[in-house]
Structures are given as C-alpha cells and as structure tokens.
Backbone as a ProteinNet text record, in pm:
[ID]
protein_1_A
[PRIMARY]
MLVKNFKRPSLVSHGELDFRVPIGQGMELFTALQRRGIPSKFLYYPDEGHWVLKPQNSQLWYQTVGDWFDQWLKK
[TERTIARY]
737.1	838.1	803.3	814.4	768.2	911.6	918.5	1018.3	1021	928.8	912.5	995.6	1014.8	1062.7	1215	1296.6	1419.4	1500.5	1610.9	1705.1	1863.8	1881.7	2007.1	2061.1	2201.8	2247.9	2222.5	2187.4	2142.5	2202.4	2284.8	2308.9	2221.9	2156.8	2058.2	2161	2137.7	2221.4	2087.4	2120.8	2018	2065.8	2011.4	2053.3	1903.5	1937.3	1833.2	1772.4	1830.6	1754.9	1706.2	1703.6	1655	1461.2	1445.9	1287.1	1223.5	1301.7	1231.7	1196	1282.3	1243.5	1259.2	1163.3	1164.3	1256.9	1319	1419.7	1346.9	1229.9	1173.8	1149.9	1151.4	1160.1	1258.3	1379.1	1498.7	1508	1453.1	1466.1	1398.2	1277.6	1167.3	1248.9	1293.8	1350.1	1465.6	1555.3	1678.4	1603.1	1485.2	1438.7	1385.5	1305.1	1237.4	1376.1	1466.3	1577	1631	1642.6	1700.2	1631.3	1495.4	1389.8	1380.1	1417	1423.2	1551.8	1646.1	1768	1856.5	1815.4	1883.8	2018.8	2138.5	2262.7	2237.5	2254.1	2202.2	2303	2308	2377	2298	2304.3	2253.4	2350.2	2369.1	2437.2	2375.4	2384	2312.3	2413.8	2361.3	2415.2	2318	2320.9	2264.7	2240.9	2362.5	2388.5	2366.9	2310.8	2267.2	2142.3	2141.3	1985.6	1991	1928.5	1912.7	2025.1	2132.9	2290.2	2388.5	2472.1	2591.3	2675.6	2690	2754.1	2903.7	2880	3007.6	3116.1	3274.8	3368.6	3388.8	3394.2	3400.2	3294.2	3174.9	3072	3071.6	3119.5	3143.2	3268	3351.3	3477.3	3426.9	3329.6	3274.8	3171.8	3100.1	3014.2	3068.2	3199.4	3272.8	3339.6	3389.9	3481	3385.6	3264.8	3164.4	3117.8	3069.5	3031.5	3138.5	3246.7	3358.2	3401.6	3371.7	3378.2	3275	3167.1	3027.5	3046	3099.9	3133.7	3215	3321.5	3448.5	3367.7	3311.1	3235.5	3171	3048.8	2930.1	2980.6	3067.3	3073	3183.1	3329.2	3405.8	3392.8	3473.8	3446.3	3547.7
-2991.5	-3046.5	-3064.9	-3205.4	-3232.3	-3293.2	-3225.7	-3245.4	-3408.9	-3478.9	-3615.1	-3692.7	-3633.1	-3719.3	-3668	-3571.8	-3517.5	-3674	-3683.3	-3774.9	-3742.8	-3654	-3613.7	-3513	-3518.8	-3395.9	-3258.3	-3150.8	-3026.6	-2893.3	-2800.8	-2686.5	-2575.8	-2524	-2405.8	-2278.4	-2208.1	-2056.4	-1932.2	-1839.7	-1742.8	-1623.4	-1530.8	-1396.4	-1322.5	-1221.9	-1158.6	-1092.1	-1005.4	-900	-959.3	-1089.9	-1128.8	-1132.3	-1051.7	-1007.6	-1117.4	-1207.7	-1276.3	-1417.4	-1431.1	-1580.1	-1507.7	-1500.7	-1464.4	-1545	-1496.6	-1562.9	-1678.5	-1665.1	-1769.4	-1906.1	-1876.4	-2005.1	-2077.7	-2009	-2081.8	-2154.5	-2081.1	-2152.3	-2254.7	-2249.7	-2359.7	-2484.8	-2459.1	-2570.3	-2665.6	-2550.3	-2616.6	-2678.6	-2635.5	-2717.8	-2828	-2836.9	-2955.1	-3074.7	-3018.6	-3110.3	-3180.3	-3082.3	-3117.1	-3242.3	-3190.5	-3291.8	-3420.3	-3435.5	-3551.1	-3616	-3559.2	-3645.5	-3619.5	-3543.7	-3544.9	-3446.5	-3475.9	-3391.3	-3244.6	-3150.9	-3038.5	-2902.4	-2790.6	-2677.6	-2553.8	-2455.7	-2348.3	-2215.2	-2168	-2059.5	-1936	-1837	-1728.4	-1599.4	-1519.1	-1367	-1251.7	-1182.9	-1077.3	-976.2	-967	-848.8	-842.7	-956.8	-994.8	-1018	-1009.1	-1023.4	-1165.1	-1185	-1296.8	-1355.7	-1253	-1291.5	-1251.1	-1343.9	-1297.1	-1232.3	-1076.2	-1008	-908.4	-942.3	-866.1	-969.4	-916	-994.2	-1093.4	-1051.3	-1133.3	-1244.1	-1207.6	-1300.5	-1419.7	-1335.2	-1452.4	-1537.7	-1505.2	-1592.2	-1692.7	-1666.8	-1775.6	-1848.1	-1796.9	-1888.8	-2002.4	-1949.1	-2039.6	-2139.2	-2128.8	-2201.8	-2323.6	-2240.8	-2341.4	-2444.7	-2401.5	-2483.7	-2604.4	-2524.6	-2603.6	-2706.9	-2702.4	-2790.2	-2898.1	-2842.4	-2913.2	-3010.8	-3020.2	-3075.4	-3188.7	-3141.2	-3241.4	-3335	-3277.8	-3380	-3466	-3436.7	-3550.6	-3597.4	-3541.2	-3605.2	-3669.4	-3669.7	-3732.8	-3884.6	-3978.6	-4112.3	-4159.9
-1718.4	-1632.3	-1510.5	-1448.7	-1327.9	-1259.8	-1114	-1037.4	-1002.5	-1004.5	-951.3	-1066.7	-1217.5	-1302.9	-1298.3	-1220.1	-1219.6	-1160.4	-1213.7	-1145.7	-1171.8	-1227.3	-1268.7	-1175.4	-1130.6	-1060.5	-1149	-1036.7	-1130.8	-1063.6	-1138.1	-1085.8	-1122.1	-1001.6	-1035.2	-998.5	-1129.3	-1101.5	-1132.6	-1014.1	-1007.4	-944.4	-1029.3	-1001.9	-939.7	-842.2	-753	-844.3	-931.2	-1052.8	-1165.9	-1157.4	-1277.8	-1285.8	-1367.2	-1383.8	-1470.6	-1562.8	-1631.3	-1560.3	-1429.5	-1379.4	-1225.6	-1161	-1019.1	-920.9	-843.1	-752.3	-687.3	-653.2	-556	-646.8	-774	-879.7	-860.1	-864.6	-866.4	-697.6	-623.8	-480.7	-470.7	-518.6	-549.1	-594	-710	-783.9	-683.6	-661.5	-557.3	-432.9	-375.9	-258.9	-307.9	-413.5	-436.9	-485.3	-563.5	-589.1	-434.6	-342.9	-217.6	-144.8	-157	-114	-154.5	-290.1	-344.1	-336.7	-275.1	-266.5	-371	-481.1	-609.2	-576.2	-621.8	-575.2	-656	-576.1	-656.8	-590.7	-638.7	-594.2	-634.4	-543.7	-586.5	-584.9	-705	-701.5	-740.5	-609.5	-606.4	-637.3	-679.4	-716.1	-682.9	-585.5	-522.7	-626.7	-704.9	-795.3	-931.6	-968	-1116.4	-1126.5	-1307.7	-1343.2	-1425.3	-1523.5	-1600.4	-1657	-1672.3	-1742.1	-1648.6	-1608.9	-1517.6	-1591.7	-1565.2	-1646.4	-1569.6	-1447.9	-1363	-1401.6	-1397	-1422.6	-1290.7	-1167.8	-1068.8	-1074.5	-1081.5	-1094.4	-1198.8	-1329	-1446.8	-1417.2	-1343.4	-1319.5	-1230	-1104.6	-1026.1	-1093.2	-1200.6	-1245.8	-1355.5	-1422.6	-1497.6	-1420.3	-1289.3	-1220.2	-1168.9	-1107.4	-1055.1	-1145.8	-1263.9	-1378	-1410.2	-1439.5	-1474.7	-1385.6	-1245.9	-1134.9	-1136.5	-1175.9	-1156.5	-1255.1	-1390.3	-1486.7	-1444.4	-1416.4	-1364.4	-1235.6	-1189.3	-1066.2	-1124.7	-1205.3	-1246	-1389.1	-1460.2	-1611.1	-1619.6	-1531	-1569.1	-1509.1	-1586	-1519.3	-1415.5
[MASK]
+++++++++++++++++++++++++++++++++++++++++++++++++++++++++++++++++++++++++++

C-alpha cells in the first residue's frame, strides 16, 4: 500500500496501548495523508489498545465514524 496512491478521505483511529500496530505507524499514516492534502482525521485514544472497549470511548468512536460517513458519503 503506497500513500502516493491514496485519494479518498481517510479516518485514522488509534489507541496508544495497541501492541499490534505501534502508535507511530498511525501517526505516520495520518501525517502522510495530511501532507498529500487528502482530507483526513486522526482519532486518538490514549487509554485503549487495538479495540476500543471503554464505553465513553466507544460512544466517541461511533459518533465520529457516523459523522465521517455523513460528511463524505452523503450526496
């Protein structure tokens, strides 16, 4: 997957405690998207791992994803 081929708006969601994908990789992806001028947003959870499990964080995730879909998928 090469960032130079990315064209679509992207939502990057990442937890600090994710041991599968280090936080730096999520930040690198978001930074690369921003530098290319691709509409993007970074949703960061300092207290979550690979899965968003805490109720308040889950609520934020669902709201953010729903808003993102509304913004980019509705005509």
